[in-house]
ROPA-579622 format. One line per field, with one value per residue (C-alpha): residue number from 1; x, y, z. Coordinates in steps of 0.001 Angstrom, whole numbers. Example, Ala and Ser with C-alpha at 12.3 -4.5 7.8 and 13.67 -1.06 7.14 Angstrom:
<pts>
i	(1/2)
c1	(12300/13670)
c2	(-4500/-1060)
c3	(7800/7140)
</pts>
This chain:
<pts>
i	(1/2/3/4/5/6/7/8/9/10/11/12/13/14/15/16/17/18/19/20/21/22/23/24/25/26/27/28/29/30/31/32/33/34/35/36/37/38/39/40/41/42/43/44/45/46/47/48/49/50/51/52/53/54/55/56/57/58/59/60/61/62/63/64/65/66/67/68/69/70/71/72/73/74/75/76/77/78/79/80/81/82/83/84/85/86/87/88/89/90/91/92)
c1	(-46277/-43389/-43664/-40753/-41154/-38120/-37829/-35136/-32279/-30883/-33582/-31825/-34793/-37177/-40702/-40855/-44419/-45148/-48977/-51076/-48602/-46733/-43018/-43186/-44613/-42276/-38614/-35714/-32562/-29267/-27738/-30200/-28930/-31989/-31618/-34027/-33803/-35347/-36712/-38817/-38854/-37808/-35357/-32087/-31529/-27755/-26706/-22716/-23627/-23890/-26210/-22878/-22322/-26405/-26845/-30064/-33294/-35875/-39381/-40945/-45114/-47113/-47051/-43164/-43597/-43330/-40206/-38073/-39805/-40964/-41771/-42287/-46009/-46466/-43074/-39668/-37223/-33726/-30833/-28260/-24810/-22179/-19570/-17006/-18637/-20393/-16618/-15682/-18220/-18254/-14310/-13726)
c2	(17309/17740/17210/16756/16183/15868/18178/18716/16240/14175/15844/19014/21232/20147/21342/21005/21659/21869/21032/22289/25559/25329/25454/28905/29394/27421/29156/26902/28008/26422/27974/30856/31717/31069/28155/29252/29886/33744/33222/30490/29963/26228/24946/23983/20757/19898/21498/21538/19780/16262/14465/13661/17201/18277/19068/19510/20192/23114/22800/26099/24882/28084/31625/32489/35708/37544/36653/35302/37643/37010/33101/31924/32030/27959/27524/27241/24950/25958/23115/23526/22172/21168/23668/22585/22776/26463/27551/26200/28587/31506/31834/32085)
c3	(-30050/-32238/-35822/-38322/-42436/-44821/-47486/-49984/-50946/-48408/-45977/-45230/-45199/-42779/-41871/-37486/-36593/-32641/-31913/-35173/-35876/-38865/-39805/-40838/-37180/-35145/-34261/-34153/-32150/-31626/-28942/-29153/-32554/-35343/-37928/-40590/-44232/-44277/-48174/-47423/-43539/-43848/-41358/-42599/-40108/-41983/-38913/-37805/-34641/-33490/-31471/-29092/-28722/-27816/-24337/-24132/-26522/-25351/-26435/-25712/-26647/-28042/-28136/-28378/-30155/-27182/-26129/-29229/-31802/-35403/-36553/-32491/-32549/-32673/-30391/-30174/-30315/-28584/-29132/-26621/-27013/-24529/-23217/-25433/-28926/-27394/-27011/-30394/-32080/-30339/-31201/-27296)
</pts>
């Protein structure tokens, strides 16, 4: 399963783990873009996307490093937003 542990003021940092992998082994993406602090590997969960803007959440259990690179040994969580939100962030 997926486990979330909030850290920091107002829970803006979070440790997400998948099936026992620690936070530095789980990659979080929003529309394929990495979301984490490169110095600490903690996840910045203060993301500019509301729940109503989320189309789906994709979870890849296990070794995602071969596809997504570093920080994906334990798995990958990709938050995919609705097309209107994606367009707003891409500037298109």
